[in-house]
C-alpha positions in Angstrom: -24.0 -11.7 -16.8 -20.3 -11.7 -16.1 -18.0 -11.3 -13.1 -15.3 -8.7 -12.6 -12.3 -9.5 -10.4 -9.7 -7.1 -9.0 -6.5 -8.5 -10.5 -4.3 -6.4 -8.3 -6.0 -7.9 -5.1 -5.6 -11.4 -6.4 -2.0 -10.9 -7.4 -1.4 -9.3 -4.0 -2.7 -12.5 -2.3 -0.4 -14.6 -4.5 2.5 -12.3 -3.7 1.8 -12.8 0.0 2.2 -16.6 -0.5 5.4 -16.1 -2.4 6.8 -14.0 0.4 6.5 -17.0 2.7 8.6 -19.0 0.2 11.2 -16.2 0.0 11.3 -16.0 3.8 12.1 -19.8 3.8 14.9 -19.3 1.3 16.5 -15.9 2.0 14.7 -14.5 5.0 12.4 -12.0 3.3 9.8 -10.6 5.6 6.0 -10.9 5.5 4.3 -8.5 3.0 7.6 -8.1 1.2 5.9 -7.9 -2.2 3.3 -5.3 -1.1 6.0 -3.1 0.4 8.1 -3.2 -2.8 4.9 -2.3 -4.9 3.9 0.5 -2.5 7.4 2.1 -2.6 7.6 1.7 -6.4 4.2 3.4 -6.7 5.5 6.3 -4.7 8.7 6.6 -6.7 6.9 6.1 -10.0 4.5 8.9 -9.3 7.4 11.1 -8.2 9.1 10.4 -11.5 5.9 11.3 -13.5 4.9 7.8 -14.8 1.5 7.6 -16.4 -1.2 5.3 -15.2 -0.4 2.3 -17.5 3.3 2.5 -16.5 2.4 2.6 -12.8 0.0 -0.4 -13.2 2.8 -2.4 -14.9 5.4 -1.3 -12.4 3.3 -2.2 -9.3 2.1 -5.5 -10.7 5.7 -6.4 -11.7 6.8 -5.4 -8.2 4.1 -7.5 -6.6 5.1 -10.4 -8.8 8.8 -9.8 -9.1 9.4 -13.2 -7.4 6.7 -15.1 -9.4 9.3 -17.6 -10.5 10.6 -18.2 -7.0 9.4 -21.8 -6.8 11.1 -22.5 -10.1 14.2 -20.7 -8.7 14.5 -23.2 -5.7 15.9 -25.7 -8.2 18.8 -23.4 -9.1 19.5 -21.5 -5.8 23.0 -21.9 -4.5 23.5 -22.0 -0.8 25.6 -18.8 -0.9 23.0 -16.9 -3.0 25.5 -16.3 -5.8 24.7 -13.7 -8.4 24.9 -16.2 -11.3 22.2 -18.3 -9.6 19.7 -15.4 -10.0 19.6 -15.7 -13.8 17.1 -18.6 -14.1 14.8 -16.9 -11.6 14.9 -13.6 -13.5 14.4 -15.3 -16.9 11.5 -17.4 -15.7 9.9 -14.5 -13.9 10.0 -12.4 -17.1 8.4 -15.2 -19.1 5.7 -15.5 -16.5 4.8 -11.9 -16.3 4.5 -11.6 -20.0 1.5 -14.0 -19.8 -0.5 -11.1 -18.5 -2.0 -8.5 -20.9 -0.5 -5.1 -19.9 -1.3 -1.9 -21.8 2.4 -0.9 -21.9 5.7 -2.6 -22.5 7.0 -4.7 -19.6 10.1 -6.0 -21.4 13.0 -6.5 -19.0 11.3 -5.3 -15.9 11.5 -8.6 -14.0 14.4 -9.9 -16.1 16.7 -7.1 -14.9 15.4 -6.5 -11.3 18.6 -7.8 -9.8 20.9 -5.6 -11.9 23.3 -3.1 -10.4 24.4 0.3 -11.7 28.0 -0.8 -12.1 27.2 -3.9 -14.0 27.6 -6.3 -11.1 24.2 -8.0 -11.5 23.5 -11.4 -13.1 23.3 -10.0 -16.6 26.1 -7.4 -16.4 23.8 -4.5 -17.3 24.9 -1.1 -16.3 23.0 2.1 -15.5 21.0 3.2 -18.6 21.0 -0.4 -20.0 17.9 -1.7 -18.2 14.4 -0.3 -17.7 13.6 2.4 -15.1 11.0 0.1 -13.5 13.6 -2.6 -13.0 15.8 0.0 -11.3 13.0 0.9 -8.9 12.2 -2.7 -8.0 15.9 -3.6 -7.7 16.7 -0.9 -5.0 13.5 -1.5 -2.9 13.8 -5.3 -3.2 17.4 -5.4 -2.0 16.9 -2.9 0.9 13.7 -4.6 2.2 15.4 -8.0 2.3 18.5 -6.6 4.0 16.8 -4.2 6.5 13.2 -5.5 6.9 11.7 -2.1 6.4 8.5 -3.3 8.2 10.5 -3.2 11.4 13.2 -0.6 10.8 13.1 2.0 13.6 12.3 5.5 12.3 15.5 6.8 14.1 17.5 4.5 11.8 16.2 6.3 8.7 19.1 8.7 8.4 21.6 5.7 8.4 19.5 4.0 5.7 19.6 7.1 3.5 23.3 7.4 4.1 23.7 3.8 3.0 21.7 4.5 -0.2 23.8 7.5 -1.0 27.0 5.5 -0.4 25.9 2.7 -2.7 24.6 4.9 -5.5 26.3 4.5 -8.9 27.8 1.2 -7.7 24.7 -0.8 -6.7 21.8 1.6 -7.2 21.3 3.9 -10.1 21.2 7.6 -9.5 17.6 7.9 -10.6 16.3 5.1 -8.4 18.3 6.3 -5.4 17.2 9.9 -5.7 13.6 8.8 -6.2 13.6 6.6 -3.1 15.3 9.1 -0.9 12.7 11.7 -2.0 9.8 9.6 -0.8 11.3 7.7 2.1 10.4 9.8 5.2 9.2 8.7 8.7 5.6 8.7 7.6 6.3 6.5 4.6 8.3 4.1 6.8 5.4 3.8 9.3 3.0 3.2 6.4 5.1 0.1 5.4 4.6 -1.6 8.8 2.7 -4.9 8.6 -0.3 -3.4 10.5 -0.5 -0.6 7.9 0.7 -2.1 4.6 -2.7 -3.4 3.4 -4.2 0.1 3.7 -1.1 1.6 2.1 -1.2 -0.8 -0.8 -4.9 -0.2 -1.3 -4.2 3.6 -1.7 -1.1 3.4 -3.8 -1.4 0.4 -6.2 -3.6 1.2 -9.2 -6.8 -0.9 -9.6 -6.8 -3.5 -12.4 -10.2 -5.0 -13.0 -10.6 -7.9 -15.4 -13.4 -10.1 -16.6 -13.1 -13.6 -15.0 -14.1 -15.1 -18.4 -11.3 -13.3 -20.3 -7.9 -14.4 -21.4 -6.1 -12.3 -18.7 -7.7 -14.3 -15.8 -7.2 -17.6 -17.6 -3.5 -16.8 -18.1 -3.2 -15.8 -14.4 -4.8 -19.0 -13.4 -2.3 -21.0 -15.5 0.5 -19.0 -14.0 -0.7 -19.7 -10.5 -0.8 -23.5 -11.1 2.8 -23.2 -12.4 3.9 -21.4 -9.2 2.3 -23.9 -6.9 3.3 -27.0 -8.8 7.0 -26.0 -8.9 7.0 -25.8 -5.1 7.6 -29.6 -5.0 9.1 -31.9 -7.7 6.6 -34.5 -6.7 3.5 -32.5 -7.6 4.8 -30.9 -10.8 1.5 -31.3 -12.7 -0.9 -31.6 -9.8 -2.6 -28.2 -9.7 -2.5 -27.7 -13.5 -4.2 -31.0 -14.1 -6.8 -30.4 -11.4 -7.7 -27.1 -13.1 -7.9 -28.8 -16.5 -10.0 -31.7 -15.1 -12.3 -29.2 -13.3 -12.9 -27.4 -16.6 -13.5 -30.8 -18.3 -16.2 -31.7 -15.7 -17.7 -28.2 -16.2 -18.1 -29.1 -19.9 -19.5 -32.5 -18.9 -22.2 -30.9 -16.8 -23.0 -28.3 -19.6 -22.0 -25.3 -17.5 -21.8 -21.9 -19.2 -18.5 -20.1 -19.8 -18.7 -18.0 -16.6 -19.3 -21.0 -14.4 -16.5 -23.0 -16.0 -14.2 -20.0 -15.5 -15.1 -19.7 -11.8 -14.5 -23.4 -11.3 -11.2 -23.3 -13.2 -9.9 -20.4 -11.1 -11.0 -22.0 -7.8 -9.2 -25.2 -8.9 -6.1 -23.3 -9.9 -5.9 -21.6 -6.5 -6.9 -24.5 -4.3 -3.4 -25.3 -3.1 -2.2 -21.7 -2.8 -1.7 -22.2 0.9 0.7 -25.1 0.2 3.4 -22.5 -0.6 3.6 -21.9 3.2 4.4 -25.6 3.9 8.2 -26.2 4.3 9.7 -28.4 1.5 11.2 -30.7 4.0 7.6 -31.8 4.9 6.2 -31.7 1.3 9.1 -33.7 -0.1 9.4 -36.2 2.8 9.6 -39.7 1.3 8.5 -41.5 4.4 5.4 -41.4 6.6 4.6 -38.0 8.1 4.5 -37.6 11.9 1.2 -36.5 13.4 2.7 -33.0 13.8 3.8 -32.9 10.2 0.4 -34.0 9.0 -1.2 -31.2 11.0 1.1 -28.8 9.3 0.1 -30.2 5.9 -3.5 -29.9 6.8 -3.0 -26.2 7.5 -2.5 -25.5 3.8 -6.3 -25.4 3.2 -6.9 -22.8 5.9 -3.9 -21.0 4.4 -5.7 -20.9 1.0 -8.8 -19.5 2.6 -6.9 -16.8 4.5 -5.1 -15.7 1.4 -8.2 -15.4 -0.7 -10.9 -14.3 1.8 -10.4 -10.6 1.4 -10.6 -10.3 -2.4 -13.6 -8.4 -3.7 -16.3 -10.6 -5.4 -14.3 -13.7 -4.5 -16.4 -15.3 -1.7 -17.7 -18.2 -3.8 -14.4 -19.0 -5.4 -12.6 -18.7 -2.1 -15.1 -21.2 -0.5 -14.7 -23.7 -3.3 -10.9 -23.4 -3.4 -10.7 -24.1 0.4 -13.2 -27.0 0.6 -11.3 -29.6 -1.4 -10.4 -31.7 1.7 -13.8 -31.7 3.2 -15.7 -35.0 3.5 -19.5 -35.6 3.5 -19.3 -37.3 6.9 -17.6 -34.3 8.5 -14.2 -35.9 9.0 -12.4 -33.7 6.5 -10.6 -30.4 7.0 -10.2 -27.5 7.5 -13.6 -26.8 8.8 -15.1 -30.3 9.2 -18.3 -29.4 7.3 -20.8 -32.2 6.5 -22.9 -33.0 3.4 -25.6 -30.5 4.0 -23.0 -27.7 4.3 -21.1 -28.7 1.1 -22.5 -27.5 -2.3 -22.1 -29.4 -5.5 -18.9 -27.5 -6.6 -17.3 -28.1 -3.1 -18.0 -31.8 -3.7 -16.8 -31.7 -7.3 -13.5 -30.1 -6.5 -12.9 -32.6 -3.7 -13.4 -35.4 -6.1 -11.2 -33.7 -8.7 -8.4 -33.3 -6.2 -8.7 -37.0 -5.1 -8.7 -38.3 -8.7 -5.5 -36.4 -9.6 -3.7 -37.3 -6.4 -4.6 -41.0 -6.7 -3.8 -41.3 -10.4 -0.6 -39.3 -10.6 2.9 -40.7 -9.7 4.0 -39.9 -6.2 7.1 -41.0 -4.1 5.0 -43.6 -2.4 3.0 -45.0 -5.4 3.3 -45.2 -9.2 0.9 -43.7 -11.6 -2.5 -45.4 -11.6 -4.8 -46.2 -14.5 -8.3 -44.8 -14.7 -9.7 -48.2 -13.6 -7.4 -48.4 -10.5 -8.2 -44.8 -9.6 -11.9 -45.3 -9.9 -11.7 -48.4 -7.7 -10.3 -46.2 -4.9 -12.8 -43.5 -5.4 -15.8 -45.9 -5.4 -14.5 -47.3 -2.1 -14.4 -43.8 -0.7 -17.9 -43.1 -1.9 -19.2 -46.3 -0.3 -17.7 -45.2 3.0 -19.6 -41.9 2.8 -16.6 -39.6 2.2 -17.3 -38.3 -1.3 -20.3 -37.8 -3.5 -21.2 -41.1 -5.3 -23.0 -39.4 -8.1 -20.0 -37.3 -9.0 -17.8 -40.4 -8.7 -20.0 -42.1 -11.4 -19.7 -39.0 -13.6 -15.9 -39.1 -13.2 -15.9 -42.7 -14.3 -17.5 -41.6 -17.6 -15.8 -38.3 -18.2 -12.2 -39.3 -17.3 -12.1 -42.7 -18.9 -10.5 -41.4 -22.2 -7.6 -39.9 -20.2 -6.3 -43.0 -18.4 -2.6 -42.4 -17.7 -2.9 -39.2 -19.9 -2.9 -35.5 -19.2 -6.1 -33.6 -19.8 -5.3 -30.8 -22.3 -5.6 -27.1 -21.5 -9.0 -25.6 -22.1 -9.5 -24.0 -25.5 -10.8 -20.5 -24.8 
């Protein structure tokens, strides 16, 4: 028995979280990624793209900012063109981790290029892929005009702007394709209250086996996105996922179960992308209000994952990692009888990694030091004492060491 996951739905959820980060940096609107993907799907169909090309185009559109958290390190305050290069390069490397059935070379790498060569790599019209042209025009216009709120009566002015900037900023092909699909009905379909239904209709389905390489690579990519959000947690999610897989092996779980646990662990802090960096990176003690904001990341993870098909169990595990057996945890305050074994396992995995890794307020701790803290928490009734004992055995060889990636 296996489990099929809709990759497009999962990537859409991750794209939603990236939109929050982009909103923090450059003022992008909610559902930005889905709007870009929906418009690109319309243009791609208009231009006669085949199914594999459309799938690659729309996934790249959803994920065009998949290196956004890495990009924070390079962003200049004035949003200078040259500062876009690392973001584009890292994004292209990231997207190539996924197994497309068609060539995706340059699609994200060149999604900030301009027809006259004014982009970060100086590519002119005809020197970068068509899919990159389509993402470039829709990305720029949605950031500038917030198409989710643009009044329909302003549509003629928008089309006039597109025509005016064609051959300088936008390629002729991309501009003509966008103008041909951008009518009042399309604009209304891009509203936040309509975009989920629109994306569902337009974005091609991409079903993958959760046990396969595609899902494993996406999980690794997600940990990279989340961990780059803050320099103080640069290996946190990645190591939690690896430790979760290791514990799955310790318990003798089959490949499907280990894959589900690995994916849940990889996604557990997805909601943290919505937390402002000024709170995440604060060196001193958080205020009560700031701590409440931090706590909100778990409900954020749940909200982002809760509408994905066949994802109920993984969503529950991913969003239970701060629950405690005595009901004092968050976000839902469930007690021992409401927390299954994997809920408890991921809570212990999160604690082990957080306690053992270096943070601004404590240095890295050895396995023995970490276990001392976890045994104390178990004695107080916060976490599962049996799982803590298993951690003491399974994690002992990795004291002050990283757990290696699973071998699939």
